[in-house]
C-alpha positions as CSV (number, residue, x, y, z in Angstrom):
1,M,13.5,-12.3,-13.9
2,R,14.6,-11.1,-17.4
3,I,11.0,-10.0,-18.0
4,V,10.9,-8.1,-14.9
5,I,14.0,-6.3,-15.9
6,F,12.9,-5.5,-19.2
7,L,9.5,-3.9,-18.2
8,F,11.2,-2.0,-15.6
9,F,13.6,-0.3,-18.1
10,L,10.7,0.1,-20.7
11,F,8.4,1.9,-17.9
12,T,11.2,3.9,-16.4
13,Y,11.8,5.5,-19.8
14,S,8.2,6.1,-20.2
15,I,7.5,7.6,-16.8
16,I,10.6,10.2,-17.0
17,N,9.3,11.4,-20.3
18,A,5.9,11.5,-19.3
19,Q,6.4,13.4,-15.9
20,I,7.7,16.6,-17.8
21,G,5.1,19.1,-17.5
22,G,2.4,16.6,-16.7
23,E,-0.2,16.0,-13.9
24,K,-0.5,12.7,-12.2
25,V,-3.7,10.2,-12.6
26,F,-4.7,7.4,-10.9
27,N,-3.6,8.6,-7.5
28,F,-5.9,6.1,-5.8
29,L,-2.9,4.0,-6.0
30,D,-1.1,5.8,-3.4
31,I,-4.1,5.5,-0.8
32,P,-3.1,3.1,2.0
33,V,-5.4,0.0,2.0
34,S,-4.7,-2.4,4.6
35,A,-5.8,-1.7,8.4
36,R,-2.3,-2.3,9.4
37,Q,-0.9,0.1,6.8
38,G,-3.4,2.8,7.8
39,A,-2.7,2.4,11.4
40,L,1.0,2.8,11.0
41,G,1.0,6.0,9.3
42,G,0.1,5.1,5.6
43,S,3.3,3.3,4.6
44,V,4.8,-0.1,5.7
45,I,7.3,-1.5,3.1
46,A,9.8,-3.3,5.7
47,I,8.0,-5.9,8.1
48,K,8.5,-9.4,7.1
49,D,6.3,-11.5,9.5
50,D,4.3,-13.4,6.8
51,D,1.5,-10.8,6.5
52,P,-0.2,-11.0,3.1
53,N,-1.6,-7.5,3.4
54,L,1.8,-6.1,3.3
55,S,2.6,-7.9,0.1
56,I,0.0,-5.8,-1.7
57,D,2.7,-3.0,-2.1
58,T,5.6,-4.9,-1.3
59,P,5.6,-8.2,-3.2
60,S,9.4,-9.2,-1.8
61,L,7.5,-9.8,1.4
62,L,5.6,-12.8,-0.1
63,T,6.9,-15.9,1.3
64,A,5.8,-19.7,0.9
65,D,4.1,-19.8,4.4
66,M,1.4,-17.2,2.9
67,H,0.3,-20.1,0.5
68,S,-3.7,-20.2,-0.2
69,S,-4.0,-17.1,2.0
70,L,-7.1,-14.9,1.5
71,T,-7.3,-11.2,2.3
72,F,-10.2,-8.7,2.4
73,T,-9.9,-5.1,3.1
74,Y,-12.5,-2.4,3.1
75,L,-11.7,1.4,3.7
76,N,-14.7,3.6,4.7
77,Y,-13.0,7.0,3.3
78,F,-14.7,10.2,2.9
79,S,-17.7,11.4,1.6
80,D,-19.3,8.2,0.5
81,I,-16.0,7.1,-1.1
82,N,-15.4,3.3,-0.7
83,Y,-12.1,1.5,-1.2
84,G,-11.4,-1.9,-1.1
85,Y,-9.0,-4.7,-1.9
86,F,-9.1,-8.7,-2.3
87,S,-6.2,-11.0,-3.0
88,Y,-5.2,-14.5,-3.0
89,I,-1.7,-15.9,-2.7
90,N,-0.2,-19.4,-4.0
91,D,3.2,-20.7,-3.7
92,F,4.9,-22.5,-6.6
93,K,7.9,-23.6,-4.9
94,K,10.8,-23.3,-7.6
95,Y,9.1,-20.2,-9.3
96,G,8.5,-18.2,-6.2
97,T,5.3,-16.8,-4.4
98,F,2.4,-15.3,-6.6
99,S,-0.5,-13.1,-5.8
100,A,-3.5,-12.0,-7.7
101,G,-5.8,-9.1,-6.6
102,I,-7.9,-6.4,-7.4
103,K,-7.9,-2.8,-5.9
104,Y,-10.9,-0.8,-6.6
105,I,-12.1,2.8,-5.3
106,D,-15.7,3.9,-5.9
107,Y,-16.5,7.6,-5.6
108,G,-20.1,6.8,-5.5
109,K,-23.0,8.5,-7.5
110,F,-23.3,12.2,-8.7
111,L,-26.1,14.2,-9.9
112,E,-25.6,15.5,-13.4
113,T,-27.4,18.8,-14.0
114,D,-27.2,21.3,-16.9
115,E,-26.0,24.7,-16.6
116,G,-29.2,26.0,-15.6
117,G,-29.4,23.6,-12.6
118,N,-31.9,21.1,-14.2
119,E,-31.5,17.7,-13.1
120,L,-30.5,15.1,-16.0
121,G,-29.9,11.9,-14.0
122,S,-27.1,10.5,-12.1
123,F,-23.7,8.9,-12.9
124,S,-20.9,7.1,-11.1
125,A,-17.2,6.9,-11.1
126,A,-14.7,4.3,-10.1
127,E,-11.4,3.1,-10.8
128,Y,-9.7,-0.4,-10.4
129,A,-6.2,-1.9,-10.2
130,F,-5.7,-5.4,-10.9
131,I,-2.6,-6.6,-9.3
132,L,-0.2,-9.6,-10.2
133,G,2.6,-10.2,-7.8
134,W,5.4,-12.2,-7.6
135,G,8.1,-12.7,-4.8
136,K,11.1,-14.9,-4.4
137,N,13.9,-15.4,-1.7
138,I,17.3,-15.3,-3.3
139,D,18.8,-16.7,-0.2
140,S,18.1,-16.8,3.6
141,S,18.3,-13.0,3.8
142,F,17.5,-11.5,0.3
143,S,14.4,-11.5,-1.4
144,V,13.0,-9.6,-4.6
145,G,9.6,-8.9,-5.8
146,A,7.4,-7.3,-8.6
147,N,3.7,-6.2,-9.1
148,L,2.3,-5.7,-12.7
149,K,-0.7,-3.6,-12.5
150,P,-3.2,-3.1,-15.4
151,I,-5.4,-0.2,-14.4
152,Y,-9.0,0.9,-15.6
153,S,-10.6,4.2,-14.5
154,R,-14.0,5.4,-15.5
155,L,-15.4,8.9,-14.6
156,Y,-18.7,10.0,-16.0
157,F,-18.7,8.7,-19.7
158,N,-14.9,8.9,-19.9
159,S,-12.4,6.1,-19.3
160,S,-8.6,5.5,-19.3
161,V,-6.4,2.8,-19.2
162,A,-2.8,2.6,-17.9
163,L,-0.3,-0.1,-17.0
164,A,2.2,0.1,-14.0
165,L,4.9,-2.0,-12.5
166,D,6.4,-2.1,-8.9
167,V,9.8,-3.6,-8.2
168,V,11.2,-3.9,-4.9
169,G,14.0,-5.7,-2.7
170,T,14.3,-6.6,0.7
171,Y,16.8,-7.6,3.3
172,H,15.8,-9.5,6.3
173,N,18.2,-10.6,9.5
174,A,15.9,-13.0,11.3
175,K,18.6,-13.1,14.2
176,K,18.8,-9.4,14.9
177,N,14.7,-9.0,13.9
178,F,15.8,-6.5,11.4
179,T,14.3,-5.7,7.7
180,T,14.9,-3.1,5.0
181,S,13.4,-2.6,1.7
182,L,13.8,-0.5,-1.2
183,L,10.5,0.1,-3.3
184,I,10.2,1.6,-6.6
185,K,6.6,1.8,-7.5
186,N,3.9,2.8,-10.2
187,I,6.5,2.7,-12.9
188,G,4.3,3.0,-15.9
189,R,2.2,5.1,-18.5
190,Q,-1.2,5.8,-19.2
191,L,-2.1,3.7,-22.3
192,T,-5.4,5.6,-23.4
193,T,-6.4,9.0,-22.1
194,Y,-10.0,10.0,-21.1
195,T,-10.4,12.1,-24.0
196,E,-9.2,11.9,-27.7
197,D,-7.4,15.1,-27.8
198,A,-5.8,14.7,-24.3
199,K,-2.2,14.3,-23.6
200,R,-1.1,11.3,-21.7
201,E,-0.6,12.2,-18.2
202,A,1.9,10.9,-15.3
203,L,1.1,8.1,-12.9
204,P,2.1,8.5,-9.3
205,F,5.6,7.4,-9.5
206,Q,7.4,7.0,-6.1
207,I,10.6,5.7,-4.6
208,Q,10.4,4.6,-1.1
209,A,12.7,2.8,1.6
210,G,11.8,1.5,4.8
211,I,13.5,-0.1,7.9
212,S,11.9,-2.0,10.8
213,K,13.4,-3.4,14.1
214,K,11.8,-5.6,16.6
215,L,13.4,-4.5,20.0
216,A,15.3,-7.5,21.9
217,H,13.6,-8.8,24.9
218,T,10.4,-6.4,24.5
219,P,7.3,-6.8,22.6
220,I,7.9,-3.5,20.3
221,R,8.5,-3.3,16.8
222,L,9.6,0.2,15.4
223,N,9.0,1.0,11.7
224,V,10.2,3.8,9.7
225,D,9.5,4.6,6.0
226,F,11.1,7.1,3.9
227,I,8.5,8.3,1.1
228,H,8.9,10.2,-2.1
229,L,12.6,9.9,-2.4
230,Q,12.5,10.8,-6.1
231,N,11.6,14.5,-5.1
232,W,13.2,16.5,-2.3
233,N,10.7,19.3,-2.2
234,L,7.4,18.2,-1.1
235,A,6.1,21.4,0.8
236,F,3.5,23.4,-0.9
237,N,4.6,26.8,-2.1
238,D,1.9,29.3,-1.7
239,S,1.8,31.2,-4.8
240,T,-0.1,33.8,-3.4
241,I,2.7,35.2,-1.4
242,V,5.1,35.4,-4.4
243,T,2.6,36.9,-7.0
244,N,0.4,39.3,-4.8
245,Q,1.5,42.7,-5.5
246,N,-0.9,44.3,-3.1
247,T,1.7,43.8,-0.2
248,D,4.5,45.8,1.2
249,L,6.8,43.0,1.1
250,T,9.7,43.0,-1.4
251,Q,10.1,40.1,-3.7
252,E,13.0,38.9,-1.7
253,E,10.9,38.6,1.4
254,K,8.0,37.2,-0.5
255,N,10.7,34.4,-1.5
256,E,11.9,34.1,1.9
257,R,8.5,33.5,3.3
258,N,7.8,30.7,0.8
259,K,10.9,28.7,1.9
260,T,10.6,25.8,3.7
261,G,13.3,24.7,5.9
262,I,15.7,21.8,5.4
263,T,14.3,20.0,8.7
264,S,10.6,20.5,7.6
265,E,11.5,19.2,4.2
266,F,13.2,16.1,5.7
267,F,10.4,15.1,8.0
268,R,7.8,15.3,5.3
269,H,9.4,12.3,3.8
270,I,9.2,10.1,7.1
271,V,6.3,7.9,8.2
272,A,7.0,6.6,11.4
273,G,5.0,3.6,13.3
274,V,5.3,1.4,16.5
275,E,3.7,-1.9,17.3
276,F,3.2,-3.5,20.7
277,L,3.2,-7.2,20.4
278,P,1.9,-8.7,23.8
279,S,1.0,-11.9,22.2
280,K,0.8,-13.7,18.9
281,N,-3.0,-13.1,18.7
282,F,-3.4,-9.5,19.7
283,M,-1.2,-6.2,18.8
284,I,-1.5,-2.5,19.1
285,R,-0.5,0.1,16.4
286,F,0.2,3.7,16.3
287,G,1.6,5.7,13.7
288,Y,2.7,9.3,12.4
289,N,2.8,11.0,9.1
290,F,4.5,14.1,9.0
291,K,3.6,15.1,5.5
292,R,-0.2,14.6,6.1
293,R,0.1,16.9,9.4
294,S,2.0,19.7,7.7
295,E,-0.4,19.8,4.6
296,L,-3.6,19.2,6.2
297,A,-3.5,20.6,9.8
298,F,-4.6,24.0,10.8
299,D,-1.9,26.3,12.2
300,N,-4.1,26.7,15.7
301,R,-6.3,23.5,15.6
302,G,-4.0,20.8,14.6
303,K,-5.4,18.1,17.1
304,L,-4.8,14.4,16.0
305,V,-4.1,15.3,12.2
306,G,-1.3,13.1,11.1
307,F,-1.9,10.3,13.8
308,S,-3.1,7.0,13.5
309,W,-3.7,3.8,15.4
310,G,-5.4,0.3,15.2
311,V,-5.5,-3.2,16.4
312,G,-5.3,-6.8,15.4
313,F,-6.4,-9.9,16.8
314,R,-6.8,-13.5,16.0
315,I,-9.9,-15.6,16.4
316,K,-9.3,-19.2,15.7
317,K,-8.2,-19.4,11.9
318,I,-9.3,-15.5,11.2
319,H,-7.2,-12.6,11.6
320,I,-9.1,-9.4,12.0
321,S,-7.4,-5.8,11.9
322,Y,-8.6,-2.4,12.4
323,G,-7.2,1.0,11.6
324,S,-7.9,4.6,11.7
325,A,-6.1,7.5,10.3
326,S,-6.8,11.2,11.0
327,Y,-6.5,13.4,7.9
328,H,-8.1,16.6,8.9
329,L,-10.6,18.1,11.3
330,A,-13.6,16.7,9.4
331,G,-13.0,13.1,10.1
332,S,-10.9,9.8,9.8
333,S,-10.5,7.1,7.5
334,N,-11.7,3.5,8.8
335,H,-9.9,0.5,7.5
336,F,-11.0,-3.2,8.0
337,T,-8.9,-6.3,7.1
338,I,-9.9,-9.8,7.3
339,T,-7.2,-12.5,6.5
340,T,-7.5,-16.2,6.4
341,N,-5.8,-19.0,5.2
342,I,-7.7,-21.9,3.4
343,S,-5.3,-24.6,4.1
344,D,-6.1,-24.2,7.8
345,Y,-9.7,-25.5,7.3
346,Y,-8.6,-28.9,5.7
347,K,-5.4,-29.6,7.4
348,K,-7.1,-31.5,10.3
349,N,-9.3,-33.4,7.9
350,Q,-6.6,-34.5,5.9
351,V,-4.4,-35.6,9.1
352,I,-7.7,-37.6,10.1
353,A,-8.1,-39.2,6.7
354,E,-4.5,-40.0,6.5
355,K,-4.1,-41.7,9.7
356,P,-6.1,-44.7,9.0
357,K,-4.0,-45.3,5.9
358,K,-0.8,-45.1,8.1
359,E,-2.5,-47.7,10.6
360,R,-3.2,-50.1,7.6
361,K,0.2,-49.7,6.4
362,I,1.7,-50.8,9.8
363,R,-0.7,-53.7,10.0
364,N,0.2,-54.8,6.7
365,K,3.9,-54.9,7.7
366,K,3.4,-56.8,10.7
367,T,1.5,-59.3,8.7
368,S,3.8,-59.6,6.2
369,T,6.5,-60.1,9.0
370,E,4.8,-62.8,10.5
């Protein structure tokens, strides 16, 4: 715990200094990975129901019941971009629950040409985050967690390395089916830059809060996440309105047009989702991301931009989830997640093997009595 606190203050100092006048790198860290996360709008940090996929970004949700869980996620993104995640969870009782995984994004192959358009060959680009997670229950209601993330990026022949930290706390009231979490993610810094003379750039630091509530006597769970709490102004300001001198608008009128109302700014921080849980083996999910719609939808052709949906179902020992999120008119993302628990495959065999031993002990006791 002391190590986590030390790293938190070290990286917080680094990120505050690095964000002054800098641009962010490793933005793939903010792309929702799991199918459940994608279906519920892109952010889910406050649902505690022993789902190992949610612990990827929120390690305080790790529990002993997730011991020996395996998760595989594949995201068919846009323009042949492939995104995925793999993790394994192990519980160490006294020390807490640990997870180890890797998150990757493959941008595909690119054609290299010179200034005259002559083909020189091809190259690839990819980024990786190795995630070491830890979660522990403080008592029956509170839990804490942290992720340590070494990050590696290779774009063309240039590469960069970074180190990031996530810290999170969760409160869960089992009787009222209520959960809330506070997450500080991507605290860290770029250790090596893509070129020798480049300045270090900031990581996509973010503060999030989330709440979820399963309604009493109904198979419905509501989830609301508040994103980018470290920055109130999320709206894009069109610089052409302010700087364009070929209009009849006064400077005051240009500034007024470029303003975003308080209500609009507030909702850009909200990601909302709802789950219908008719049974333990089947669930339907819907989500809405206000920020995504306000930034990517056309004024007169918004359609379903910002909306998302998905399903989850269990087949024997395997849980399969699918999620789809609409980003713009060009298409939607497709998330596929498979989760299983290794211990489920040898529990029955273990019980069968132990049964004859117990019977032998009972016989031995009877024999000694006689």
